[in-house]
C-alpha positions as CSV (number, residue, x, y, z in Angstrom):
1,X,-43.1,11.7,-37.0
2,X,-42.3,9.0,-34.4
3,X,-43.8,6.2,-36.4
4,X,-44.7,4.0,-33.5
5,X,-48.4,3.7,-34.5
6,X,-49.7,1.0,-36.9
7,X,-53.1,1.0,-38.7
8,X,-55.8,3.4,-39.7
9,X,-59.2,2.7,-38.1
10,X,-58.0,-0.2,-36.0
11,X,-54.6,1.0,-34.8
12,X,-52.2,0.5,-32.0
13,X,-49.2,2.4,-30.6
14,X,-46.5,0.4,-28.9
15,X,-44.1,1.9,-26.3
16,X,-41.2,0.7,-24.1
17,X,-37.7,-0.7,-24.5
18,X,-36.2,-4.1,-24.1
19,X,-34.5,-3.3,-20.8
20,X,-36.9,-0.7,-19.5
21,X,-39.3,-1.4,-16.6
22,X,-42.1,-2.4,-18.9
23,X,-43.5,-2.4,-22.4
24,X,-47.0,-1.7,-23.5
25,X,-49.4,-0.5,-26.2
26,X,-52.6,1.5,-26.7
27,X,-55.2,0.1,-29.1
28,X,-57.7,2.5,-30.6
29,X,-60.6,1.9,-32.9
30,X,-61.8,-1.4,-31.3
31,X,-65.6,-1.5,-31.5
32,X,-67.5,-1.7,-28.2
33,X,-69.2,-4.8,-26.8
34,X,-66.6,-7.4,-27.7
35,X,-65.8,-10.0,-25.0
36,X,-62.2,-9.5,-23.9
37,X,-60.1,-10.4,-20.9
38,X,-56.4,-10.9,-20.0
39,X,-56.7,-14.7,-20.2
40,X,-57.7,-14.5,-23.9
41,X,-54.8,-12.2,-24.7
42,X,-52.3,-14.3,-22.6
43,X,-52.8,-17.5,-24.7
44,X,-51.2,-15.8,-27.7
45,X,-48.4,-14.2,-25.7
46,X,-47.5,-17.6,-24.3
47,X,-46.8,-18.8,-27.8
48,X,-44.2,-16.0,-28.3
49,X,-42.6,-15.6,-24.9
50,X,-38.9,-16.4,-24.4
51,X,-37.5,-19.3,-22.4
52,X,-40.1,-21.9,-23.6
53,X,-37.5,-24.3,-25.1
54,X,-33.7,-24.6,-25.5
55,X,-34.1,-23.4,-29.1
56,X,-35.1,-19.8,-28.2
57,X,-33.5,-17.2,-25.9
58,X,-33.4,-18.2,-22.3
59,X,-34.5,-14.8,-21.0
60,X,-37.2,-15.7,-18.5
61,X,-40.2,-13.4,-18.9
62,X,-43.7,-14.4,-17.9
63,X,-45.1,-11.8,-20.3
64,X,-48.1,-11.4,-18.0
65,X,-50.4,-8.8,-19.7
66,X,-52.5,-6.3,-17.7
67,X,-55.5,-4.5,-19.2
68,X,-55.4,-0.9,-17.9
69,X,-58.3,0.6,-19.8
70,X,-61.0,0.1,-22.4
71,X,-62.6,-3.0,-20.9
72,X,-65.5,-3.0,-18.4
73,X,-67.5,-5.9,-17.2
74,X,-65.5,-8.2,-19.5
75,X,-66.4,-6.3,-22.7
76,X,-64.7,-3.6,-24.8
77,X,-66.1,-0.1,-24.2
78,X,-65.0,1.4,-27.6
79,X,-62.4,3.6,-25.8
80,X,-58.7,3.1,-26.1
81,X,-57.5,-0.2,-24.7
82,X,-54.2,0.1,-22.8
83,X,-52.1,-3.0,-22.2
84,X,-48.9,-3.4,-20.2
85,X,-46.3,-6.1,-19.6
86,X,-43.6,-5.8,-17.0
87,X,-40.0,-6.6,-17.8
88,X,-38.7,-8.9,-15.0
89,X,-35.5,-10.5,-16.3
90,X,-33.3,-7.8,-17.8
91,X,-29.5,-8.5,-17.7
92,X,-28.2,-5.1,-18.9
93,X,-24.7,-6.0,-17.7
94,X,-24.4,-8.3,-20.7
95,X,-24.3,-5.3,-23.0
96,X,-21.9,-3.0,-21.1
97,X,-18.9,-4.1,-23.2
98,X,-20.7,-3.1,-26.4
99,X,-22.0,0.4,-25.6
100,X,-19.5,2.0,-27.9
101,X,-19.2,-0.8,-30.4
102,X,-21.6,-1.5,-33.3
103,X,-22.9,-5.1,-33.6
104,X,-22.8,-6.3,-37.2
105,X,-26.3,-7.0,-38.6
106,X,-28.0,-5.0,-35.8
107,X,-29.5,-1.5,-35.9
108,X,-26.8,-0.1,-33.6
109,X,-25.1,2.0,-36.3
110,X,-28.3,3.2,-38.0
111,X,-30.0,4.3,-34.7
112,X,-26.8,6.2,-33.8
113,X,-26.8,7.8,-37.3
114,X,-30.4,8.9,-37.0
115,X,-30.7,9.9,-33.3
116,X,-27.2,10.7,-32.3
117,X,-27.2,8.1,-29.5
118,X,-28.7,4.7,-28.8
119,X,-30.0,2.5,-26.1
120,X,-27.3,-0.3,-26.2
121,X,-29.2,-2.5,-23.6
122,X,-30.5,-5.2,-25.9
123,X,-31.2,-2.7,-28.7
124,X,-33.9,-0.6,-27.0
125,X,-36.8,-0.2,-29.4
126,X,-35.1,-2.2,-32.1
127,X,-35.2,-5.3,-29.9
128,X,-37.7,-8.1,-30.7
129,X,-39.0,-7.6,-27.1
130,X,-41.3,-4.9,-28.7
131,X,-43.1,-7.7,-30.7
132,X,-44.8,-8.9,-27.5
133,X,-47.1,-5.9,-27.8
134,X,-47.9,-6.7,-31.4
135,X,-49.0,-10.1,-30.3
136,X,-51.2,-8.5,-27.7
137,X,-52.7,-6.1,-30.2
138,X,-53.2,-9.0,-32.6
139,X,-55.3,-10.8,-30.0
140,X,-57.7,-7.9,-29.8
141,X,-57.7,-7.7,-33.6
142,X,-58.9,-11.4,-33.7
143,X,-61.9,-10.3,-31.6
144,X,-62.7,-7.6,-34.1
145,X,-62.5,-10.2,-36.9
146,X,-64.7,-12.7,-35.1
147,X,-64.6,-16.5,-35.2
148,X,-65.3,-16.7,-38.9
149,X,-61.8,-15.6,-39.8
150,X,-59.1,-18.2,-38.8
151,X,-55.5,-17.1,-38.7
152,X,-52.7,-19.6,-38.4
153,X,-49.0,-19.6,-38.9
154,X,-46.2,-22.2,-39.3
155,X,-42.5,-22.4,-39.9
156,X,-41.7,-24.0,-43.3
157,X,-37.9,-23.7,-43.4
158,X,-35.0,-23.4,-41.0
159,X,-31.7,-22.7,-42.7
160,X,-31.4,-25.0,-45.7
161,X,-33.9,-27.6,-44.3
162,X,-37.4,-27.2,-45.8
163,X,-40.6,-29.1,-44.9
164,X,-42.3,-31.5,-47.3
165,X,-45.6,-29.8,-48.2
166,X,-47.2,-33.1,-48.7
167,X,-46.8,-33.8,-44.9
168,X,-48.5,-30.5,-43.9
169,X,-50.6,-31.1,-40.7
170,X,-51.9,-28.1,-38.8
171,X,-52.3,-30.3,-35.7
172,X,-48.5,-30.9,-35.6
173,X,-47.8,-27.2,-35.3
174,X,-48.7,-27.1,-31.6
175,X,-46.9,-30.4,-30.8
176,X,-43.3,-29.2,-31.3
177,X,-41.3,-26.2,-30.3
178,X,-40.8,-25.0,-33.9
179,X,-44.4,-24.4,-35.1
180,X,-43.6,-27.1,-37.7
181,X,-46.4,-28.7,-39.7
182,X,-44.2,-31.6,-40.8
183,X,-43.6,-34.1,-37.9
184,X,-40.5,-35.7,-39.5
185,X,-38.9,-32.3,-40.3
186,X,-39.5,-31.1,-36.7
187,X,-37.3,-34.0,-35.4
188,X,-34.6,-33.1,-38.0
189,X,-34.7,-29.4,-37.0
190,X,-34.2,-30.3,-33.4
191,X,-30.9,-32.1,-34.2
192,X,-29.9,-29.4,-36.7
193,X,-30.4,-26.5,-34.2
194,X,-28.6,-28.3,-31.4
195,X,-25.5,-28.1,-33.6
196,X,-26.1,-24.5,-34.6
197,X,-26.6,-23.5,-30.9
198,X,-23.5,-25.3,-29.7
199,X,-21.4,-23.7,-32.4
200,X,-22.5,-20.3,-31.2
201,X,-24.0,-19.5,-34.6
202,X,-27.5,-18.9,-36.0
203,X,-29.7,-19.5,-39.0
204,X,-32.6,-17.9,-40.8
205,X,-36.1,-19.2,-41.5
206,X,-39.3,-18.9,-43.5
207,X,-42.7,-18.3,-41.8
208,X,-46.0,-18.8,-43.6
209,X,-49.2,-17.3,-42.3
210,X,-52.7,-18.0,-43.6
211,X,-56.1,-16.5,-43.1
212,X,-59.2,-18.5,-43.9
213,X,-62.8,-17.1,-43.9
214,X,-61.9,-13.6,-45.2
215,X,-64.8,-12.6,-47.4
216,X,-64.3,-11.2,-50.9
217,X,-64.1,-7.4,-51.1
218,X,-61.6,-6.3,-48.3
219,X,-58.9,-4.0,-49.5
220,X,-58.9,-1.1,-51.9
221,X,-57.4,-0.4,-55.4
222,X,-54.1,1.4,-56.0
223,X,-52.9,2.8,-52.6
224,X,-54.9,0.7,-50.1
225,X,-54.2,-2.7,-51.5
226,X,-54.6,-5.6,-49.0
227,X,-51.4,-7.4,-50.2
228,X,-49.5,-4.1,-50.0
229,X,-50.4,-3.6,-46.4
230,X,-49.8,-7.3,-45.4
231,X,-46.3,-7.0,-46.9
232,X,-45.6,-3.8,-45.1
233,X,-46.9,-5.3,-41.8
234,X,-44.7,-8.4,-42.1
235,X,-41.7,-6.4,-43.2
236,X,-42.0,-4.3,-40.1
237,X,-41.2,-7.3,-37.9
238,X,-37.7,-7.6,-36.6
239,X,-35.3,-9.5,-38.9
240,X,-37.7,-9.7,-41.8
241,X,-35.9,-9.4,-45.1
242,X,-38.5,-10.5,-47.6
243,X,-42.3,-11.2,-48.1
244,X,-44.3,-12.9,-50.8
245,X,-48.0,-13.3,-51.3
246,X,-49.4,-16.6,-52.7
247,X,-46.9,-18.2,-55.0
248,X,-44.8,-15.1,-54.9
249,X,-41.4,-15.2,-56.5
250,X,-42.1,-18.6,-58.0
251,X,-44.6,-17.0,-60.4
252,X,-41.7,-15.4,-62.3
253,X,-41.1,-18.9,-63.8
254,X,-44.8,-19.7,-64.5
255,X,-46.6,-19.3,-67.8
256,X,-49.9,-17.4,-68.0
257,X,-51.8,-20.7,-68.1
258,X,-49.9,-22.0,-65.0
259,X,-50.5,-18.8,-63.0
260,X,-54.1,-17.9,-63.7
261,X,-56.4,-19.3,-60.9
262,X,-59.3,-20.8,-62.9
263,X,-62.8,-20.4,-61.4
264,X,-65.8,-22.6,-61.2
265,X,-69.0,-22.4,-59.2
266,X,-69.7,-24.5,-56.1
267,X,-72.7,-24.2,-53.8
268,X,-73.6,-20.9,-55.4
269,X,-70.1,-19.4,-54.8
270,X,-67.0,-18.9,-56.8
271,X,-64.4,-21.7,-56.4
272,X,-60.8,-21.0,-57.3
273,X,-59.1,-24.2,-58.6
274,X,-55.7,-22.9,-57.5
275,X,-54.5,-20.1,-55.2
276,X,-51.4,-18.6,-56.8
277,X,-52.8,-15.2,-56.0
278,X,-52.8,-15.9,-52.3
279,X,-56.4,-14.9,-51.9
280,X,-55.9,-11.4,-53.2
281,X,-56.6,-9.9,-56.7
282,X,-56.1,-6.3,-57.6
283,X,-55.4,-5.6,-53.9
284,X,-58.8,-6.9,-52.9
285,X,-59.6,-10.2,-51.2
286,X,-61.2,-12.8,-53.4
287,X,-62.7,-15.0,-50.7
288,X,-59.9,-17.7,-51.0
289,X,-57.4,-18.4,-48.2
290,X,-54.9,-15.5,-47.8
291,X,-51.4,-16.8,-47.9
292,X,-48.2,-14.9,-47.1
293,X,-44.6,-15.9,-46.4
294,X,-41.8,-14.0,-44.7
295,X,-38.1,-14.6,-44.8
296,X,-36.3,-14.1,-41.5
297,X,-32.5,-13.5,-41.4
298,X,-30.2,-15.3,-39.0
299,X,-30.0,-13.8,-35.5
300,X,-27.3,-11.2,-35.6
301,X,-26.1,-11.7,-32.0
302,X,-23.7,-14.7,-32.2
303,X,-20.7,-15.9,-30.2
304,X,-18.5,-16.1,-33.3
305,X,-16.2,-13.0,-33.4
306,X,-17.1,-10.6,-36.1
307,X,-15.3,-7.6,-37.6
308,X,-16.8,-4.2,-36.7
309,X,-16.0,-0.6,-35.7
310,X,-16.5,1.6,-32.6
311,X,-18.5,4.8,-32.5
312,X,-15.2,6.6,-32.8
313,X,-14.4,4.8,-36.1
314,X,-11.8,2.4,-34.7
315,X,-11.7,-1.1,-36.3
316,X,-12.2,-3.9,-33.9
317,X,-13.9,-7.3,-33.4
318,X,-16.9,-8.2,-31.4
319,X,-18.3,-11.4,-29.8
320,X,-21.8,-10.8,-28.6
321,X,-22.7,-12.2,-25.1
322,X,-26.1,-12.6,-23.7
323,X,-29.1,-14.8,-24.3
324,X,-30.1,-15.0,-27.9
325,X,-32.2,-17.1,-30.3
326,X,-30.3,-19.5,-32.5
327,X,-33.2,-19.1,-34.9
328,X,-35.3,-16.0,-34.3
329,X,-37.8,-17.2,-36.9
330,X,-39.3,-19.6,-34.4
331,X,-40.8,-16.9,-32.2
332,X,-41.7,-14.8,-35.3
333,X,-44.6,-17.2,-36.1
334,X,-47.1,-15.7,-33.5
335,X,-45.8,-12.2,-34.4
336,X,-46.6,-12.7,-38.1
337,X,-50.0,-14.1,-37.1
338,X,-50.7,-11.0,-35.0
339,X,-49.7,-8.5,-37.7
340,X,-51.9,-10.3,-40.3
341,X,-54.8,-10.1,-37.8
342,X,-54.2,-6.4,-37.3
343,X,-54.2,-5.7,-41.0
344,X,-57.3,-7.7,-41.6
345,X,-59.2,-6.0,-38.6
346,X,-58.2,-2.6,-40.0
347,X,-59.4,-3.6,-43.5
348,X,-62.7,-4.9,-42.2
349,X,-63.5,-1.7,-40.5
350,X,-62.4,0.4,-43.5
351,X,-64.5,-1.8,-45.8
352,X,-67.5,-1.3,-43.5
353,X,-66.9,2.4,-43.4
354,X,-66.8,2.7,-47.2
355,X,-69.5,0.4,-48.4
356,X,-71.6,-0.2,-45.3
């Protein structure tokens, strides 16, 4: 009942805490014979790691991954793949003043209510530090999916400032520290976040992830729906407060004629003229691009004093010290990509197991 394992046939179990000596995961169900090395996994971890710009936490972690098992001669063996990352820049002293005080917006109170005690050093297992192992597992999942499936993510909104979809350019995503596909908005976000950071405050964001090349047929009706599992995977990410597939909540204002994705034939294959469904119908992929969006709340650790209570029930105020992201949604982009990859890898293996 520990619930630290994700997936069915392709599955991983993460372990470790934010301020422990290391974090890691064990990946099971990966087929044998896939090329895999630390360099391949590291490229995805480098996108998520802290300290890469002034707009994310300044905790300095190299996030160097080590493969401990499951790979021989540069290829997966089909046995469990164990990965580990050492924590090298913990500053537990930053949290000493709050060990008996609940931080508003954090999981401090709920962890205490469930377990009877909590690791106050950066939140322990509730810390976003755990997501590094999701990214590592996602890298392995991409190998399972193969080169035919392309997974990409971007930030489409920070606070009240939203990109112009007409300016969407995937090449721009890697050219700025925000994973922003709109060059003009990336410049605006830089100035906006400078002000947020200097005020000791934070803002939320919206992350969009897409998967191209997923064939029709993945997923299962009723209880194994592909969109259900994508939503659950994204909602499991720290600070996620909402998920939509395709046009999502906007479809509530559509008419039936607006919403239905009409179909034609092109080169002997179905062609959907629109993609309001986000690539999924009846819980099963339809061959179109899978599109999902995730709303991320503002970082709860802020310098502005907030009202709270102690473990003993005394009312007080708290001002959170430490090194925190002014917008945690920025580093959530590679995490969302990874979770989508893990869901799709699992669904690929389950589809193959059911229909051959």
